[in-house]
C-alpha positions in Angstrom: -68.3 22.4 22.9 -66.7 25.7 22.1 -68.1 28.6 24.1 -69.3 31.9 22.3 -67.7 35.1 23.7 -69.3 38.5 23.3 -66.7 41.0 21.8 -67.7 44.6 21.4 -66.0 46.3 18.5 -65.7 49.6 16.8 -65.8 50.5 13.2 -62.5 51.5 11.8 -62.6 54.1 9.0 -58.9 54.6 8.3 -56.6 51.9 6.9 -52.9 51.6 6.2 -49.9 51.0 8.3 -49.8 54.3 10.1 -53.5 54.1 10.9 -53.1 50.6 12.3 -50.1 51.8 14.6 -52.3 54.5 15.9 -55.1 52.0 16.7 -52.5 49.8 18.6 -51.3 52.7 20.6 -54.8 53.0 22.0 -54.7 49.4 23.3 -56.9 48.2 20.4 -56.2 45.6 17.6 -57.1 46.1 14.0 -59.4 43.6 12.7 -61.7 42.6 9.7 -65.0 40.7 9.5 -66.0 39.0 6.2 -68.0 36.2 4.7 -71.4 35.0 3.6 -71.5 37.4 0.7 -71.5 40.5 2.8 -69.0 43.3 2.5 -65.7 43.2 4.4 -65.7 45.6 7.4 -62.7 47.0 9.1 -62.9 47.0 13.0 -60.9 47.7 16.0 -61.3 45.4 19.1 -59.9 45.5 22.7 -56.6 43.9 22.7 -56.9 42.8 26.4 -60.4 41.2 25.8 -59.3 39.4 22.7 -56.1 38.2 24.1 -57.8 36.7 27.2 -60.4 35.0 25.1 -57.7 33.4 22.9 -55.7 32.2 25.8 -58.9 30.5 27.0 -59.2 28.7 23.7 -62.3 30.7 22.5 -63.0 30.2 18.8 -66.6 31.5 18.4 -67.2 35.2 18.9 -70.5 37.1 19.0 -69.1 40.4 17.5 -71.2 43.3 18.6 -71.1 46.5 16.6 -73.5 48.9 18.0 -77.0 47.2 18.0 -75.9 44.5 15.6 -74.4 41.2 16.8 -72.9 38.7 14.3 -71.7 35.2 15.1 -68.2 34.7 13.9 -65.3 32.2 13.8 -61.8 33.6 14.6 -60.1 32.5 11.4 -56.6 34.1 11.9 -54.6 36.2 14.2 -51.2 37.7 13.8 -48.7 38.3 16.6 -45.6 40.3 17.0 -42.3 38.3 16.4 -42.0 37.5 20.2 -45.6 36.3 20.4 -46.6 38.8 23.1 -48.8 41.4 21.3 -51.7 40.9 18.9 -51.3 42.8 15.7 -54.4 41.8 13.6 -57.4 39.5 13.7 -59.8 38.0 11.1 -63.4 37.2 11.9 -65.5 35.0 9.6 -69.2 35.3 9.6 -71.0 32.1 10.4 -74.5 30.7 11.1 -75.4 28.5 14.1 -76.7 25.8 11.7 -73.7 25.9 9.5 -71.1 23.1 9.1 -67.5 24.0 8.8 -64.2 22.2 8.6 -61.3 23.3 10.8 -58.2 21.9 12.7 -58.8 20.9 16.4 -55.9 20.1 18.6 -55.4 16.5 20.1 -55.2 16.3 24.0 -53.8 13.2 25.5 -55.4 12.2 28.8 -54.1 9.6 31.3 -50.8 7.7 31.8 -49.8 4.8 29.5 -48.9 1.7 31.5 -46.7 0.7 28.5 -44.4 3.5 29.5 -44.6 3.3 33.4 -44.6 -0.5 33.6 -43.3 -1.7 30.2 -40.5 0.8 29.9 -41.6 2.0 26.5 -41.6 5.5 24.9 -44.8 7.4 24.1 -44.8 8.7 20.6 -47.5 11.1 19.5 -47.7 11.3 15.7 -50.8 13.5 15.2 -51.2 16.7 17.2 -54.3 18.1 15.5 -57.1 16.8 13.4 -59.3 18.1 10.6 -62.8 17.9 11.8 -66.3 18.9 10.3 -69.1 19.9 12.6 -71.8 22.5 13.3 -70.6 25.9 14.6 -72.4 25.2 17.9 -70.6 21.7 18.2 -67.0 22.8 17.7 -65.0 21.0 20.4 -62.2 22.7 22.3 -60.1 19.6 21.8 -60.2 16.0 20.8 -59.4 14.1 23.9 -57.5 10.7 23.6 -57.5 8.4 26.7 -54.1 6.6 26.8 -54.8 5.0 30.3 -54.8 1.5 28.9 -52.1 1.9 26.2 -49.6 -1.0 26.5 -46.2 -1.5 25.0 -46.3 -1.9 21.2 -49.9 -0.7 21.0 -51.3 2.3 19.2 -54.5 4.3 19.0 -55.8 5.0 15.5 -58.1 7.7 14.2 -60.9 5.2 13.7 -60.7 4.3 17.4 -61.4 7.8 18.7 -64.5 8.5 20.7 -65.7 11.8 19.2 -68.2 14.4 20.5 -71.7 14.2 18.9 -71.9 15.6 15.5 -68.2 15.7 15.0 -66.6 13.9 12.0 -62.9 13.5 11.5 -61.6 13.9 8.0 -58.2 12.4 8.5 -57.2 8.9 7.3 -59.0 6.4 9.6 -55.8 4.2 9.8 -53.6 7.0 10.8 -51.8 6.5 14.2 -52.6 9.2 16.7 -50.3 7.8 19.5 -48.4 4.7 20.3 -46.0 3.2 22.9 -42.7 2.0 21.2 -39.8 0.0 22.5 -36.8 2.0 23.6 -34.0 1.9 21.1 -30.7 1.2 22.8 -27.7 2.1 20.7 -24.6 -0.2 21.1 -21.4 1.5 21.2 -18.7 -0.5 19.2 -15.6 -1.5 21.2 -12.3 -0.2 19.9 -10.4 -2.7 17.7 -7.1 -3.8 19.1 -4.2 -3.2 16.7 -2.4 -6.3 15.5 1.1 -6.9 16.5 3.5 -5.1 14.3 0.8 -3.0 12.6 1.4 0.6 12.1 -0.3 3.0 14.5 -3.1 4.6 12.5 -2.9 7.7 14.6 0.5 8.5 13.1 0.5 10.9 10.1 1.3 9.3 6.8 4.7 10.2 5.4 4.8 10.9 1.7 8.2 10.3 0.1 11.3 8.5 1.3 13.5 9.8 4.1 17.1 9.1 3.9 18.6 7.1 6.6 22.3 6.8 7.8 22.9 3.8 5.5 21.7 5.7 2.4 23.9 8.7 3.2 26.9 6.3 3.6 26.3 4.9 0.1 26.3 8.3 -1.5 29.7 9.1 0.2 31.2 5.9 -1.1 30.0 6.6 -4.7 31.7 10.0 -4.6 35.0 8.5 -3.4 35.0 5.8 -6.1 34.5 8.5 -8.9 37.6 10.3 -7.5 
């Protein structure tokens, strides 16, 4: 189950690019909170606190503004081009008894004997799943045990063991992971040239080159005319 993280925030009264830059210079991150028919509010949050929570996989935040605390889902974050610094965050208001649909990463657990013994290749086709659940039941990941996966076997969505209250919206027959045979590419042997065949590596000569015999014929024709 995803943990809730208390995040103290401040109200942000100024907007625009310059105002956002000033906020970031103070070690804060511009943010907004919206949803459930309430007005959108502009906030600033501690960049260090938010960054650490995100690195830990936190999705649910108890956003505390003064004496008011609102339960929220971190909907979106923007990073700088290098992925080091947070530029902006979006928080969506939620209720503890509310069901939502969101993407959850797939985490493989164990070692497939089809790879270690059978010599196959592990192929993961699905890396995240669309799930529906209560806010309080959001899993950090969907764990898939591959400890018994043999060569030419696969694990499908319908075969997953899911946390209580979690429903996957993906195609039940979709393959999550499988162990496939290794594909060995055969290198074609060079074809030996037939006796008397022209060397294909030689450049093609367009036109006819005069040989000594041809030059002799031309001289003979000149003498006859004289």
